[in-house]
N, C-alpha and C positions, 0 to 999 in steps of 0.2 A: 625414203619411206619408213615411217615408224610402223609399229604393229597396229595399223588403223584401217578403216573402211576403204581408204583410197587405194589400197593394194588389191585391185580387182582382177589382176591377171589370172586367168584360169578359173575364176569364180563363176558359179551358176546363179541364175535368178535375176540377172540384170537385163535380160533381153538381148536381142541382136544389135550389134553395132552397125548403124546405118551410115553410109558414106554420103556426104552432101556434094553433089556435082559442082565443080568450080567454087568450092568453099572459100570465102574471103578470110584473110587473117583476122579481121575484126568484123563483128556484125553490128556494132553501134559505136558511136564516137566515144562514149564513156569507157568502152573496153580498151580502146587505143590509149586513152588517158590513164587508166589504171595500170596498164603495162608500162607506160612511160614513167609514171610516178614511182613505181616499184624499182625500176632501174636507176632513176635519178637519185632517189633517197638512199640508195646503197652507199653513196659517197659520204654524205654527212652522217649517216647512221652507222657506218663501219661494219655492216654485216656482210657475210660472204654468200655465195650461191647456195651452199648447203644449209646455212641458217635460214635463208629465204624459203627454200623448199620445205624445211621442217616446219616453219611457221604456217605454211599453207596446208600441210598434210596432217599435222597434229591437231585434229579437230574431232569433236564427238560425231558419231555416225549421223545422228539426226540433223546436225548442222551442216556437215559436209555434203550429204546427199540432197539437201534442200537448196543448195547454192549452184549457180552456173559456174562455168570455168573461171571467168574473170571476176565473179563475185568472190570466189575463193581467193584469187590473187589479192583483191582489195582487203578482204578480211585478214589475210596474212600480213599485208602491209600495215594495217592498223595495229596488229599485235606487235610487230617489230618496232614501230615508232613509239608505241605506248611503253614498252619495256625499256626504251632508252630515253624516255622523258622528252621526246620530240613533239609529242602531242598528248593532250589529256583526254580522259574519257568523256568529260563534258563537252569538249570541242568536237569529238567524234559524233556525239549525240546531236549537237547543234549544227554540225556541218560547216563550221566556220571558226576562225581564230578568235579565242576569248581572252588569251593571256599573252604577254610579251614573249616573242620567240626566244628559245634558249640559244646560247652561243654555240656555234658549230665550227669544227676545225677545217672543213673543206666542203666544197659544193661542186656539182657537175655543171660546167659552163656550156652554153649552147654550141660553141664551136668545137667542143670535145665529144659531142654526142655521137656523131658518125663514127669516130675512131673507136669509142667504147663499144658500140654495137657491133662493129666489124671485128675487132680484136678480141673482145671479151676479156676474161681473166684466165690465161693458160694455166693448166693444172699439172703439166709435166714437170717432174723434178729429177735431179741426178740420183741414180740408184746408189745405195750404200752397200749392196751385196748382190749376189747372183739370184736369178729367178729360180724359184723352187720347181716350176713346171715349164714344159716346152710344148710346142704345137704337136698334136697327136697323142698327148698324155690323156689317160682316162682319169677323171677327177669326180669327187662327190661334193656337191654343195652342202655345207654343214647345216645341220638341223638346229638353227639358232632361233631364239625368240627375244631379241634385245628390247629393253624398255624404251630405248631412245632411237634416234634416226638411223636408218640403214637403207642401202640400195639393193639388198638381196631380196628378190621377190619371194613371197611365201610359196608359190607353186613349184619352185625348183628345189626347195630345201629338202635335203635327204636323198636327192636323185643324182644319178650318174650321167655325166656328159663328157665330151671330148674337147680339149683345148684347140681352138681354131687359130687364134692369133695371140701374140704376146705384145702388149702395147707399151712396155716400159713402165717406169714408176710414175704414179700420179697421187695427188692429194687424196687422202682417205676421208670420204664424206662423213663417216660415223663420228670421228673425233672433230672434224672441222665444223660440223653443225653445232657442236657443244662449245666451241671456242677453246677446245682443249689441245689445239695444235694441229698441224697438217698431217703428221704421221704418214709420210709417203709410203706407198706399197706398190708392188708389181700388180699390173692390171691385165686381165686376160678376157678374151671372148671365148665363151664356152658354149658349144652346141649340144642341145638336148633333143633326143628323139621324142616325138609326140606320144608314142606308146609307153616310153619310160615315164613320162609325166602323168598320163591320163589313162593308162591301161591298154589292154589288147583291143578294145573297141575304138581306139582313136584312129584317125586317118593315118595310114601308114606313110603317107607322103609328107606329113607335117614335121618340121624341125623348127626349133626355137633357139635363137642365139641370145645369150645374156652376157653383158659385161660384168665381170666379178673380180673384186680385189682378192689378193692372195689369202688374207685371213678368213675369207668366206669359204675357202676350198680345202679339201684334204685328198690324199691319194685314194683312188677307188680300189 
């Protein structure tokens, strides 16, 4: 998540989240297709999951809020493909191919789809050093405002929580989204008390767990 309107956790003014009973994965056939195309085009496009997330999240508020979930996925796919010369703006406008397709190095074959969906792209990496924090440590989420992609939610920044789990080293999304390298870091689950996040008036039984990379945290 960049510093954008999509970072809605803890924000007011968006109304109650309503749960749809027996909600299906897709509400229309085009949503299924948008999801499939995004995953399939990652092979010839060469983007990673963090680049894909950043393309969906880095949108003006008026555009993001006007779109449904899979409309945002489709808009992100259009951005990724356009940036890599896989489609042109006039083809997007026309909704069909107008120019000879560019050469691509690889494609996702139908027989590989199930394996790709099941396995995904593991993010665990061998650590190059020891973890700075351990389960039970009190830590503070750093109060950062990066201009580019980050997975640290705004509502926990500057607040104190307790490390619940140490997950090993994983690809750091902030640099991976920029194509600047994986920069693996230790990953932790940090539990925050609701009153720490939202004050004394918050429900005393509320706790929120957030996965946070080591550079997001400092000793409390």
